[in-house]
C-alpha positions, 0 to 999 in steps of 0.5 A, a space after each residue: 404695268 406698261 411692260 406687262 401690256 406690251 408683253 400681252 400685245 406681243 403675244 396676241 400678235 403672235 397668236 394672230 399670226 399663228 391663227 392665220 397660218 393654221 387657217 391656211 394649213 387647215 385646208 390641206 389637213 385632215 379633220 382629226 388633225 385640225 381638232 387635235 391642233 385646236 385642243 393644243 391651242 386652247 391648252 396653251 391659252 389656259 396656261 398663258 392666262 394662269 401665268 398672267 394671273 400669277 403676276 403681281 404688281 408691287 404697290 409702293 409702301 406708304 410712309 409710316 403714319 401715326 394712327 389711332 391703331 398704333 397709339 396705346 390709349 389705355 394708359 392716358 389720363 381722363 383729360 384725354 378721353 373726356 371733356 370738362 364742362 368748361 371745355 364743352 362750353 368752349 366747344 359750343 362757343 367755337 362752333 357758334 364762331 365757326 358758323 358765323 364765320 362761314 356765313 360771313 365768309 362763305 368763299 373761305 375754307 372752314 376753320 381749323 378749331 377743334 380736331 379730334 385727339 388720339 382718343 377721338 375726342 374733339 379738343 380746341 386747338 388752343 388747349 392742345 398747346 401746353 406751355 412747358 419750360 424744359 429743365 435743360 439749359 440747351 432748350 432755353 433759346 428758340 434756335 436750340 428748341 427748334 433744332 431739337 424738335 427737328 432732330 427728335 421727330 420724324 416727318 409724316 406728310 398730311 393725308 390730304 395736302 389740301 386740308 388740315 388733318 382731322 386729328 391733332 395729337 398731344 405733344 406727349 404722344 408725339 414725343 413718345 412715338 417720335 413722329 408727326 405732321 406739321 401741326 404736331 411739330 408746330 404744337 410741340 415747338 410752340 409749347 416749348 417756346 411759350 414755356 421759355 418766354 417767347 411770344 409764339 403762335 401756331 400758324 395754319 396757312 399755305 406753304 410751298 412744295 419744298 416747305 411742306 415736303 421738307 425738301 432741302 435738296 435745292 437748299 444750301 447746307 448752313 454748315 457750308 456757308 462761309 462768313 463774309 469777310 470785310 474787305 478793308 480798303 487800302 488807304 492811299 498814302 498822301 503824296 509828299 511834296 518832295 517825292 521822286 517823280 516816276 519815269 516817263 512812260 514811253 510805251 505807245 498809247 495806241 498799243 495800250 488802247 488796243 491791248 485794253 480793248 482786247 482784254 475787255 473783249 476777252 473779259 466780256 466773252 468769259 463773263 458771257 460764258 460764266 453767265 450761260 453756265 450759271 443759267 444752265 445750272 440754275 435751269 437744271 436745279 429748278 424743279 418742276 412747277 407745282 400744280 398745287 402751288 398756293 393750295 398746300 396746307 402747312 403749319 409753322 410757328 410765328 414768333 412776335 417781337 417784344 418778349 425775350 428781346 426779339 427785335 423783329 417777328 419771324 417764322 420758324 419751320 418746325 420740320 427743319 428748325 430754320 428761321 425765315 423772314 416774314 417776307 420769305 416766298 416759301 410762306 404763301 398765306 395764313 388762314 389763322 393762328 393761335 396760342 394757349 390763350 386765344 385764336 385769331 383769323 387773318 382778315 388780310 389779303 394774301 395775294 402777295 404771300 405774307 409780305 404785306 401782312 401786319 402782325 398786330 393781333 390787337 387790330 380787329 380789322 386785320 385779325 378777328 379774335 374768338 375770345 374776348 379776354 384781358 390778355 389780348 394785345 390791343 391795338 395802339 390808339 392815336 391821341 384823338 381816340 385816346 381822348 375819346 375814351 376818357 369819359 368815365 361812362 364810356 369806360 364803365 360801359 366798355 368794362 361791362 361789355 367786356 365782362 359780359 363777353 369775356 371767357 377764360 381759356 380752359 387749362 390745357 388737357 395735355 399732360 406736362 411735357 417731359 423729355 427724359 435725359 436719355 431721349 434728350 441725349 439720343 435726339 434723333 430717332 434710333 440715334 441717327 438722322 440723314 438730311 440731304 441738301 444741295 450738293 451735300 449730305 448731313 448725317 447726325 448720330 447720338 453720343 456714344 452710338 459710334 465707337 469712334 465718337 462720330 457725332 456729325 458728318 458733312 459730305 460735299 459733292 461736286 454734282 447735283 446727283 451727289 456722285 463725286 465727293 469733294 470733301 468730308 467733314 466729321 465732328 467728334 465728341 468724347 474722344 480721349 485723344 481730344 479729336 474734335 474735327 476731321 476735314 478730308 479733301 478728296 480733290 487734293 488728298 489733304 487731311 486736317 485734324 483739329 483737337 481740343 485742349 488736353 491732347 497728350 502732345 498738346 496738338 491743336 491741328 495736324 494737316 497731312 496727306 500721308 501718315 508716313 514720316 518725312 512728308 508734307 505736314 503742318 502741326 500746330 500746338 497749344 503753346 501754353 501747354 508746352 514747355 518749349 513754347 512751340 506753336 507751329 511746325 511745318 515739315 517737308 521731305 527736305 526741310 523743317 520749320 518751327 515757330 515759337 512764342 514766349 521763350 526765355 531765350 527769345 527764339 521765335 523761328 527755326 528752319 532746318 534744311 536736310 541733305 540726302 540720307 547716307 545709304 546703309 544696308 537694309 534694314 534700317 529706320 529713320 531713327 538709326 539713320 537720320 537725315 543729315 542737316 545742311 543748314 540751320 536758320 534761327 531768328 530771335 525777338 528783340 531782347 531789350 535787356 541788351 543793346 541792339 548791336 549785341 542782340 542777335 536777330 538771325 543766326 545761320 549755321 552752314 554745317 558742311 561749309 563750317 560757317 556761322 553767320 550772324 545778323 544783329 538787330 537794328 537800332 532805332 536810329 539806324 537803317 542798317 544792322 551789324 553782321 558777322 561771319 565766323 569760319 569755324 575750323 578744327 581746334 587742332 591740325 593733322 599733327 595735333 598742334 593747336 590752331 590759334 585764332 586769326 583775324 581772317 576767321 571772323 568777317 564782320 560789318 559794324 555800323 559803329 565799330 567798337 574796340 572790344 569787338 576787334 580783339 581776337 579774344 572776343 572773337 574767339 570766345 564768341 566763336 566757341 560760344 557759337 560752336 556750343 550753340 550749334 551743337 545744341 541747335 542740332 540736338 534740338 532739331 534731332 529731338 524735333 524729328 524724334 517728336 514727329 515720329 512719336 506723334 505719328 506713331 501715337 496718332 496711328 494708335 489713337 485712330 486704331 483704338 479711338 477710345 471714348 472718354 466717359 464721365 465719372 457721373 455717367 453711371 450707365 456707361 462708366 464700367 468702373 463706377 458701375 462695378 464699384 456700385 455693384 460691389 458696394 450693393 453686394 457688401 451692404 446686402 451681405 451685411 444685412 444678411 449677417 444682421 438678420 442672422 444675428 437677430 435670429 432667436 434660436 430659443 423661439 421654437 422651444 419657448 413656444 412649447 411652454 404654456 403662455 404666461 408661465 414663468 421659466 424654472 431652472 430645470 426648464 431652462 437647462 432642458 431648453 438649452 440641452 434640447 436646442 444644442 441637441 437639435 443643432 447637433 442633429 442638424 449638423 450631422 444630417 447636413 454631413 450625412 446629406 453631403 456624404 450621400 451625394 458624394 457616394 452617389 456621384 462616385 457610384 455613377 462615375 464607377 458605373 460609367 467607367 465600367 460601361 466604357 470598359 465593356 463597350 470601348 471597342 465599339 464606341 464612336 469618336 462622338 461617344 468617346 468625347 461625350 464620355 470624357 466630358 461626363 467624366 470631367 464634370 463628374 470629377 469636378 462635382 466629386 471634388 466640390 462635394 469632398 471639399 464641402 464635407 471636409 469644410 463642414 467637419 472643420 466648422 461644425 464643432 466651432 459652430 456648436 461651441 458658438 451656439 453654446 456660448 450664445 445660449 449662455 449669454 441669452 437674457 432668458 437663460 443667463 440668470 437661471 443657468 448661473 444660479 443652477 450652476 
């Protein structure tokens, strides 16, 4: 509108300038020219007015509101459209209670007691609560119930933020249309919590702007919060009496003091800078002050301690499904609260929000209740007050007063809350929901909605405007490759995939930057699912490290160093030209079946240098371990002579030398064993490289296919189960038709021609049999004639079409020729089908005739007479 006004003002200023110029020119112009100029100006003004009138200012669309016009009330039960006598009585009690309250507290707002329902019928708010226990185990606890309500419904703001709504719809209607305001949310959640055994109440109060508008843009996403790690303090070792004293510190004390002052100044400057940066960020994150702070009406759920082992009372915001302490600053005050049994008014001062409120609903000073019932929680009395109630007369009078004033709450007028399995599985409206948090965005999907099994995605941003992505977390379900979580770090480019047990390669975690082989990556495995006990594999372009557990050979660690690959003419791949191995280092756990002097702890194969280094385990009573180094040489020289083992081929260091270890035979056998072990280690390392290539290829195929696993019990999505069920239904239907056909009585039409009650004679039995066979024979002939007539008609039409084509072949267009060829193809197909039917009918007709004759001979009505006649 402002832009439009500026344009109009500019045009008016231009018109004034033109008018002044015309006034100057009129003095020198003739009268006819002046009249012509004036008419042109009026025409231009009319065109301008017409153009301005066609400009429309778009009105922003209002959020969808659940109104009576949208709700279909034709299928609702009578309890929604009328009130029973007990409900009418309750409304009178509520009206009287409201008038007394307005008289005693004229400065407080009217009570929210009996709003209209979807049928415009006033209903007391307590009767709108319908306690229901859901049949799903996931909805048995308060957190899962609150999260389901938050995900399943769409938030609709109150029409007037300063007043409660005029209508309070039933939970069944809210679930059907999946939208509602805060009072609808609270009523549904309270019904589910009371059904699950919680002491829950709907609250009518006042909330902050963020709470009322479900604004989470300034809140931290719960999925981004990290659990606090307990830092254990390192215990200082006690000083020993004979410990070696450290050397004297000969540095200058003045220099140390100056250096510490300089470091303190730098630290103070850094802390000041960080403090200013935090203040700037907090100032930027602060929203504008709310002019209606403390006046915005909101409804939430209060859960009192006691039932279901709830240790402390707390609030639940139904919009977000999050729990808050009763001391939270978002909840600014309470007017009233109710459940399915009673209604309470808060008589406490809310100047300090809800922080000083006492939720003892049996205290009549703090909470004024409407109905006097036996189910009301009573205030805990002191010993003196309890002694005063011991008088029998007082107890009897108190009982009489309670009997006079008691009134049972009518049953809820709402139908039983029902959530279908499809709706429970879908959760979010249309299967998707997006929640915006502070520097984060959370997206949720229903199962099987995405063909890759994506269920949830959390995108974390660096700035408040959510333009620079830091990392992405994606949760998956029902994947055949068992992928559970994918973590993508946009800053470092690192991708981490987490898998559930059941992957074909027993993968637990795969961390990588690129799916290309011989790059930096980490793979973790489920060691119980692997025969070799591999737990972890780390790979770089030049190294590969593997960690093992539970192996029979006690191998726990293997590290392979690779050299530069030998260049070969292209094309070649990594399998045909593997990287040369330079060094293999293996470590072993302690084998208690061997002495420590003979149990190898570390084994190093230096392949180009042809050396093997061994380090043994250290005995418990020693501080050093044995070591050996073998210089591996070829078994024969250049002339083919066998090389004999010499002492210089084995260099050893032994803590306690033994005679058998000095013998050349022992050293020779050890070296030959190590040569075989080297070959085996190189082969296993080569197999590890091939396994990495196989896993990478498999992961690429899985990412492209991302096939979803479907349970055999899911009959709607399981195609194999669906096809099998349909085949079984088809077989049963055919069997039923065969049974019906077998039960047909071919003699019924002929027997009906006889007089009723007359006994059948032999001549009549033969006549009926002949008539039945003749009739069946005639029907077979008629069917053959019908098929023959259709065959001849199709043949004649095809011949006519062919004759027409011969006559008009020269003048036909390509489209007409295509139509002719299509017609000929279809006609020939029909002719072949009719010909096959006719031939099949000719083959089966005699067989059907004989089958009917045999059946008539066995018919109980004719069998005795026919035999006697014959």
